[in-house]
C-alpha positions as CSV (number, residue, x, y, z in Angstrom):
1,M,-16.9,-21.6,-6.6
2,D,-17.2,-18.7,-9.1
3,D,-15.1,-15.6,-8.9
4,E,-17.8,-13.5,-7.6
5,A,-18.2,-15.6,-4.6
6,I,-14.3,-15.8,-3.9
7,F,-14.5,-12.0,-4.2
8,E,-17.1,-11.5,-1.8
9,G,-15.5,-14.1,0.6
10,Q,-11.8,-12.5,0.4
11,R,-13.6,-9.0,1.0
12,A,-15.3,-10.1,4.1
13,A,-12.2,-11.7,5.4
14,L,-10.2,-8.6,4.6
15,L,-12.8,-6.5,6.4
16,R,-12.4,-8.5,9.7
17,V,-8.7,-8.3,9.4
18,V,-9.0,-4.6,9.1
19,V,-11.5,-4.1,12.1
20,A,-9.2,-6.3,14.3
21,A,-6.3,-3.9,13.5
22,F,-8.6,-1.0,14.4
23,A,-9.0,-2.7,17.9
24,V,-5.3,-3.4,18.4
25,A,-4.4,0.3,17.5
26,G,-7.2,1.4,19.8
27,L,-8.3,3.6,16.8
28,V,-12.0,4.6,16.0
29,P,-13.1,4.7,12.3
30,G,-12.9,8.5,11.7
31,G,-11.6,9.4,14.9
32,P,-8.5,11.1,16.0
33,S,-5.1,9.2,16.4
34,P,-3.6,8.0,19.4
35,S,-0.8,10.0,20.8
36,A,1.7,7.0,20.9
37,F,2.1,3.3,20.3
38,S,4.1,0.8,22.0
39,G,6.9,-1.0,19.8
40,A,4.7,-4.4,19.8
41,I,1.6,-2.6,18.6
42,R,3.6,-0.8,15.9
43,R,5.5,-3.7,14.7
44,R,2.1,-5.7,14.6
45,L,0.2,-3.1,12.6
46,L,3.2,-2.9,10.1
47,R,3.0,-6.5,9.5
48,M,-0.6,-6.3,8.7
49,L,-0.6,-3.0,6.7
50,A,1.3,-3.8,3.5
51,P,-0.2,-7.2,2.7
52,A,-3.8,-5.7,3.6
53,E,-3.3,-2.9,1.4
54,S,-2.0,-5.0,-1.6
55,A,-5.0,-7.4,-1.2
56,L,-7.3,-4.4,-1.3
57,R,-5.9,-3.4,-4.6
58,R,-6.3,-6.5,-6.0
59,L,-9.9,-6.5,-5.1
60,I,-10.3,-3.2,-6.7
61,E,-8.6,-4.1,-9.7
62,F,-10.8,-7.1,-10.2
63,R,-13.8,-5.0,-9.7
64,A,-12.5,-2.3,-12.1
65,R,-12.4,-4.7,-14.9
66,G,-15.1,-4.1,-17.6
67,I,-15.4,-0.5,-16.7
68,V,-14.9,1.9,-19.6
69,A,-13.6,5.2,-18.6
70,T,-12.1,8.4,-20.5
71,A,-9.0,10.2,-19.5
72,G,-11.1,13.5,-19.1
73,K,-9.7,16.9,-18.8
74,K,-6.7,17.5,-16.6
75,R,-7.5,19.7,-13.6
76,A,-5.9,23.2,-13.6
77,A,-3.1,23.8,-11.2
78,P,-4.1,25.6,-8.0
79,S,-3.1,29.4,-8.0
80,K,-1.6,29.2,-4.7
81,P,0.6,26.3,-3.2
82,I,-1.3,24.0,-0.9
83,P,0.6,24.1,2.6
84,R,2.1,21.1,3.6
85,G,-0.2,19.1,6.2
86,H,-3.4,20.7,4.8
87,G,-6.3,19.1,6.5
88,G,-4.8,18.1,9.7
89,R,-2.7,15.2,10.9
90,D,-6.0,13.1,11.1
91,R,-7.0,13.8,7.5
92,I,-7.8,10.7,5.6
93,P,-5.6,10.6,2.5
94,P,-7.0,8.8,-0.9
95,F,-6.1,5.0,-0.9
96,A,-3.2,4.4,-3.1
97,L,-4.4,2.2,-6.0
98,F,-1.1,1.6,-7.5
99,D,1.6,-0.8,-6.1
100,P,4.7,1.0,-5.0
101,R,7.3,0.1,-7.5
102,K,10.3,-1.8,-6.6
103,W,13.8,0.2,-6.2
104,F,16.8,-1.4,-8.1
105,A,20.0,-0.4,-7.1
106,E,21.7,-1.0,-10.3
107,L,19.2,1.5,-12.2
108,A,19.7,4.0,-9.8
109,K,21.2,7.5,-11.1
110,S,23.3,8.1,-8.0
111,R,24.6,5.8,-5.3
112,R,23.1,6.1,-2.0
113,R,25.4,7.4,0.7
114,R,26.1,5.2,3.6
115,S,24.8,6.5,7.0
116,G,27.0,6.5,10.1
117,P,30.5,7.8,10.7
118,G,33.2,7.9,8.2
119,P,36.6,6.2,8.2
120,R,38.4,6.2,11.4
121,I,42.0,4.8,10.2
122,S,44.5,7.7,10.7
123,S,47.8,5.6,10.4
124,F,48.5,2.0,10.1
125,D,51.3,2.2,12.6
126,E,49.2,3.6,15.6
127,P,46.4,1.8,17.8
128,R,42.9,2.4,16.5
129,A,40.9,5.0,18.1
130,P,37.7,3.7,19.9
131,A,34.6,4.2,17.7
132,G,32.3,6.8,19.0
133,P,28.6,6.0,19.4
134,V,26.6,6.1,16.2
135,P,23.5,8.3,16.6
136,E,20.3,6.7,16.2
137,Q,17.8,7.6,13.4
138,P,14.4,8.4,14.6
139,D,11.7,6.1,13.3
140,A,9.0,8.3,11.9
141,A,6.4,5.7,12.7
142,A,7.5,5.3,16.3
143,V,7.6,9.1,16.8
144,D,4.3,9.9,15.2
145,P,1.6,7.2,15.2
146,A,-0.7,9.4,12.8
147,R,1.0,8.2,9.6
148,L,-0.1,4.6,10.3
149,C,-3.4,5.8,11.4
150,R,-4.1,7.6,8.3
151,R,-3.2,4.3,6.3
152,L,-5.7,2.4,8.3
153,Q,-8.4,5.0,8.1
154,A,-7.8,5.2,4.2
155,L,-7.9,1.2,3.9
156,L,-11.1,0.9,5.8
157,K,-12.9,3.7,3.9
158,A,-11.8,2.2,0.4
159,L,-12.8,-1.2,1.6
160,N,-16.3,-0.1,2.5
161,D,-16.7,1.5,-1.1
162,I,-15.0,-0.7,-3.6
163,P,-17.3,0.2,-6.6
164,A,-16.4,3.8,-6.1
165,Q,-12.6,2.9,-6.0
166,A,-13.0,0.7,-9.1
167,K,-14.4,3.6,-10.9
168,R,-11.5,5.8,-9.6
169,L,-9.1,3.1,-10.7
170,A,-10.5,2.9,-14.4
171,R,-10.4,6.8,-14.6
172,M,-6.5,6.7,-13.4
173,K,-5.7,4.0,-15.9
174,A,-7.1,5.9,-18.7
175,R,-5.3,8.9,-18.0
176,R,-2.1,6.9,-17.7
177,R,-2.7,5.2,-21.0
178,A,-3.3,8.7,-22.5
179,D,0.0,9.8,-21.2
180,S,1.9,6.8,-22.3
181,K,2.5,5.9,-18.8
182,V,2.3,2.4,-16.8
183,S,-1.4,1.7,-16.4
184,N,-1.1,-1.5,-14.6
185,P,-1.6,-1.0,-11.0
186,L,-0.1,-4.4,-9.9
187,R,3.7,-4.6,-10.1
188,P,5.3,-7.8,-11.5
189,G,6.3,-10.5,-9.2
190,P,5.2,-10.9,-5.7
191,P,3.0,-8.3,-4.3
192,P,4.1,-5.9,-1.6
193,G,3.8,-7.5,1.9
194,F,3.7,-10.9,0.6
195,R,5.3,-13.7,2.8
196,P,5.3,-17.2,1.2
197,D,5.2,-19.0,4.5
198,G,3.3,-16.0,6.5
199,P,1.2,-17.8,9.5
200,E,-1.4,-14.9,9.7
201,D,-4.8,-14.7,8.1
202,I,-3.9,-11.7,6.1
203,D,-1.1,-13.8,4.3
204,D,-3.7,-16.2,3.0
205,I,-6.0,-13.5,2.0
206,L,-3.4,-11.8,0.0
207,F,-2.4,-14.9,-1.8
208,N,-6.0,-15.5,-2.7
209,C,-6.7,-12.1,-4.0
210,D,-3.6,-12.0,-6.0
211,W,-4.5,-15.4,-7.5
212,L,-8.2,-14.3,-8.1
213,V,-6.8,-11.0,-10.2
214,R,-4.0,-12.9,-12.1
215,K,-5.6,-16.0,-13.0
216,K,-6.7,-16.4,-16.6
217,P,-10.7,-15.6,-17.2
218,Q,-12.6,-18.8,-18.3
219,P,-13.8,-18.6,-21.9
220,E,-17.3,-17.7,-22.5
221,P,-19.4,-20.8,-23.8
222,P,-20.2,-20.8,-27.6
223,D,-23.5,-19.4,-28.6
224,K,-25.7,-22.7,-29.3
225,R,-28.6,-20.8,-30.8
226,P,-29.4,-21.8,-34.4
């Protein structure tokens, strides 16, 4: 099976998974976000989103190979600041074409502060005071499902228009090279959301897409003309 056939097969398989995720979320393509999610639905969507996004990035990178693009001119900064949340809670954002970079604690400029109450020891000779309740941190995804829905909408929109996303990626890579920035959209090591023993279809799709984009291309046959 050639690379193009693998690409088309994985794109179709990924589309089936994303359409199933829309059904699970009760979401209509281009429609409004539900007002709330149950915990089970939210966990199921989160298990699917990261590997699906990683798989799509690899399909787009595969399709972007061979596209020649220039850095182009930089856009002028807007004269007025764009208000946060511009476009409404259901606005579909552009699909993120670059993997999120790994966070290394040893390279961080400052240490993270530990959450929760501070030390409770007042004296080693007195009985320890009972610990008070630790306030729970609200989960943004549980409070507002619009964030998950926007990611799903962006995923489906990009999946249905991979050629345009490939051209967009080629332009972004050209601009990053011109600015001496990292131009490889795929981070080293396992892709985000990768589960070696994942039991779901999306795990197999991500493995195949990552293999497709990272494998060495076959050398072209020599020209046998006289």
